[in-house]
C-alpha positions in Angstrom: 190.9 57.4 81.0 193.4 56.4 78.3 195.9 55.3 80.9 193.2 53.1 82.5 192.4 51.5 79.2 196.1 50.7 78.7 196.3 49.2 82.2 193.3 47.0 81.7 195.2 44.0 80.2 197.7 44.1 83.1 194.9 44.3 85.7 193.1 41.4 84.1 196.3 39.3 83.9 197.1 39.8 87.6 193.7 39.4 89.1 193.9 36.6 91.7 197.7 36.4 91.4 199.7 36.1 94.5 202.6 38.4 94.9 205.1 39.1 97.7 206.2 42.7 98.0 209.4 43.3 100.0 210.2 46.8 101.2 213.6 48.0 102.3 213.9 49.7 105.6 215.3 52.9 104.0 212.0 53.3 102.2 210.1 53.2 105.5 212.2 55.8 107.3 209.6 58.6 107.1 205.9 58.5 107.7 205.1 60.2 104.4 206.9 57.4 102.5 205.1 54.7 104.5 201.8 56.2 103.7 202.6 56.5 100.0 203.7 52.9 99.8 200.6 51.8 101.7 198.3 53.6 99.2 200.0 51.9 96.3 199.8 48.4 97.9 196.2 48.9 98.8 195.5 49.8 95.2 197.2 46.6 94.0 195.0 44.6 96.4 191.9 46.4 95.3 192.7 45.5 91.7 192.4 41.9 92.6 195.9 40.7 93.5 196.7 38.7 96.7 199.5 40.4 98.6 202.0 39.5 101.3 204.3 42.2 102.5 207.8 41.6 103.9 209.9 44.5 105.1 213.3 45.2 106.6 214.5 48.1 108.8 218.2 48.3 108.7 218.6 52.0 109.1 216.1 52.1 112.0 217.9 49.2 113.7 221.3 50.8 113.2 220.2 54.0 115.0 218.8 52.1 117.9 221.9 49.9 118.2 224.0 53.1 118.4 221.7 54.4 121.1 222.2 51.1 123.0 226.0 51.8 122.8 227.1 49.6 119.9 227.9 50.4 116.3 226.3 48.2 113.6 228.6 46.1 111.4 227.6 44.8 108.0 229.7 42.4 105.8 228.8 42.0 102.2 225.4 43.6 102.9 224.6 41.2 105.8 224.3 42.3 109.4 226.5 40.9 112.1 223.9 40.3 114.9 225.2 40.6 118.4 222.9 40.4 121.4 222.6 44.2 121.3 221.9 44.2 117.6 219.1 41.6 118.1 217.6 43.8 120.8 217.7 46.8 118.5 216.1 44.7 115.7 213.2 43.6 117.9 212.6 47.0 119.3 212.5 48.8 115.9 211.8 46.5 113.0 209.5 44.0 114.8 208.1 46.9 116.9 207.7 50.3 115.4 208.3 49.7 111.7 206.0 46.7 111.5 203.2 48.4 113.5 203.5 51.6 111.5 203.3 49.8 108.1 200.4 47.6 109.1 198.5 50.7 110.5 199.2 52.7 107.3 197.9 49.8 105.1 194.8 49.5 107.2 194.2 53.2 107.0 194.6 53.0 103.2 191.8 50.5 103.0 193.8 47.3 103.0 193.4 45.6 106.4 196.8 44.4 107.5 198.1 42.1 110.2 201.6 42.8 111.4 203.8 39.8 112.4 207.4 39.1 113.1 208.3 35.9 111.3 209.0 34.0 114.5 205.3 34.1 115.3 203.5 30.7 114.9 206.7 29.2 113.4 206.0 31.2 110.2 209.7 31.0 109.4 212.3 28.7 111.0 216.0 28.9 110.6 219.2 27.5 112.0 222.2 29.5 113.2 224.7 30.2 110.4 228.2 28.8 111.0 231.2 31.2 110.6 231.8 31.8 106.9 234.5 33.1 104.6 233.9 36.6 103.2 236.0 39.3 101.5 237.0 40.3 105.0 238.1 36.8 106.0 236.2 34.4 108.2 233.2 36.1 109.9 231.0 34.9 112.7 227.7 36.6 112.0 226.3 35.9 115.5 222.6 35.4 115.8 222.0 35.1 112.1 220.1 32.3 110.5 219.7 30.5 107.3 216.1 29.6 106.6 215.0 26.0 106.9 211.2 26.2 106.4 208.2 28.5 105.9 204.8 27.7 107.3 202.5 29.1 104.6 199.1 28.1 106.1 198.6 31.0 108.5 199.6 33.5 105.7 197.1 31.8 103.3 194.4 32.0 105.9 195.0 35.7 106.5 194.8 36.4 102.8 191.6 34.4 102.5 190.1 36.6 105.2 190.9 39.7 103.1 193.9 40.8 105.2 197.5 41.5 104.1 200.1 39.8 106.2 203.0 42.1 107.0 206.1 40.2 108.0 209.6 41.1 109.2 212.6 39.5 110.9 213.5 38.0 113.4 212.6 34.4 112.8 212.4 31.4 115.2 215.3 29.1 115.9 213.1 26.2 116.8 214.0 26.2 120.5 212.3 29.4 121.6 214.9 31.9 120.5 215.3 34.3 117.6 217.6 34.6 114.7 218.1 37.5 112.3 217.7 36.8 108.6 218.1 39.0 105.6 214.6 40.3 104.6 215.3 39.9 100.9 216.1 36.2 101.4 213.2 35.8 103.7 210.8 37.3 101.1 212.2 34.9 98.4 211.6 31.9 100.6 208.1 33.1 101.4 207.3 33.7 97.7 208.5 30.1 96.9 206.5 28.6 99.8 203.3 30.4 98.7 203.7 29.6 95.0 203.8 33.4 94.3 203.8 34.5 90.7 205.8 37.7 91.5 208.3 38.9 94.0 208.8 42.7 94.0 211.9 44.1 95.8 211.4 47.8 96.6 214.7 49.5 97.4 216.5 52.8 97.5 217.5 52.7 93.8 215.4 52.7 90.7 216.3 49.2 89.7 219.3 47.0 88.9 222.0 49.4 87.6 224.6 48.7 85.0 227.8 50.8 84.6 229.7 53.0 87.0 229.3 56.6 88.2 227.6 58.9 85.7 227.3 56.1 83.2 225.0 54.1 85.5 221.6 53.2 84.1 218.7 51.0 85.0 218.5 47.7 83.1 214.9 47.2 82.1 214.9 43.4 81.7 217.3 40.7 82.6 217.5 36.9 82.8 219.6 35.0 85.4 222.5 34.6 83.1 222.7 38.3 82.4 222.4 39.0 86.1 225.3 36.8 86.8 227.3 38.7 84.1 226.5 42.0 85.9 228.0 40.6 89.1 231.1 39.4 87.3 231.5 42.8 85.9 231.3 44.4 89.3 228.0 46.2 88.7 226.3 44.6 91.8 227.5 46.0 95.1 226.7 45.6 98.8 222.9 45.0 99.3 222.4 44.2 95.6 224.6 41.2 96.0 222.2 39.8 98.5 219.3 40.7 96.3 220.9 38.7 93.5 220.9 35.6 95.7 217.3 36.2 96.6 216.3 36.7 93.0 218.0 33.5 91.9 216.3 31.6 94.8 212.9 32.9 93.9 213.2 32.1 90.2 214.7 28.7 90.7 211.9 27.9 93.2 209.1 28.6 90.7 208.4 32.3 91.0 207.8 33.5 87.5 209.1 37.1 87.7 211.1 39.2 90.1 210.9 43.0 89.9 213.5 45.4 91.4 212.2 49.0 91.7 212.3 52.2 93.7 210.5 52.3 97.0 210.8 56.1 97.0 209.1 56.9 93.8 205.4 57.5 94.7 204.1 55.8 91.6 206.8 53.2 90.8 204.9 50.1 92.1 201.8 50.8 90.1 203.8 51.8 86.9 205.8 48.6 87.2 202.7 46.4 87.5 200.2 48.1 85.2 202.1 49.6 82.3 204.0 48.2 79.3 207.2 50.2 80.0 207.4 49.6 83.8 209.5 51.6 86.3 212.3 49.3 87.3 214.0 46.0 86.4 212.2 42.8 85.6 214.2 39.6 86.0 213.1 36.2 84.6 214.8 32.8 84.7 215.2 32.6 80.9 215.6 35.1 78.1 212.3 35.8 76.3 210.0 34.9 79.2 206.5 36.2 78.9 206.1 39.7 80.4 202.9 40.9 82.0 
């Protein structure tokens, strides 16, 4: 009962708020994890928040791509998307993973509608030109940079009481598909919807500082401090892409970005409804109001 009393100010502050929750594919690799996340998200909706879910499915797509005879290639946390990789993405992420998550949310009491982001021109992108990376110039193939988000269908679904559940691929504007990073897609959707919060659920407990046994979760950061972590080499691989997504969301008007574990069965609720939280809270400026 005491915990409920302590959570009351947080519940009240977030009633009616719109938040985008992005779930990494590794966190959806087992049915038990999917069900646990679905129960937490259903609780967030029941407590009065409006929710949009975005998810990835990298490990699932990697396995299918291997079955199809090709090894996945990632550069700087971003997938090189060949025709085979796109086929694997559509079969797994836009197929099984999306359907399983929408079904688990619905079973948990939060009616959900699964969509790939190319549906109804929800997200449109253009093909990325070859770009310089730490490995030299790389052609990422059928990978897109987002041009626009059509928020109206998502808003209509939320008004009906449903949770939209979105994943790549997105539309290229001419009837084809492009792969986009799900963190970056979640950030663009959060900006387009005017979301108050973007939550990135990942395989680690938050944004980590330090190396090896000295690594520790940073509780709060602003964008300047996040940049310093990158300069110090504390951000690696997928966290580098998340840093770009965090900066985009905050610069686009999202008040707060949270990075937290998608494996911890209570992390989402602890992060949203307690003073101490469970992961890392990032704001645009130092001293921003926390809630």
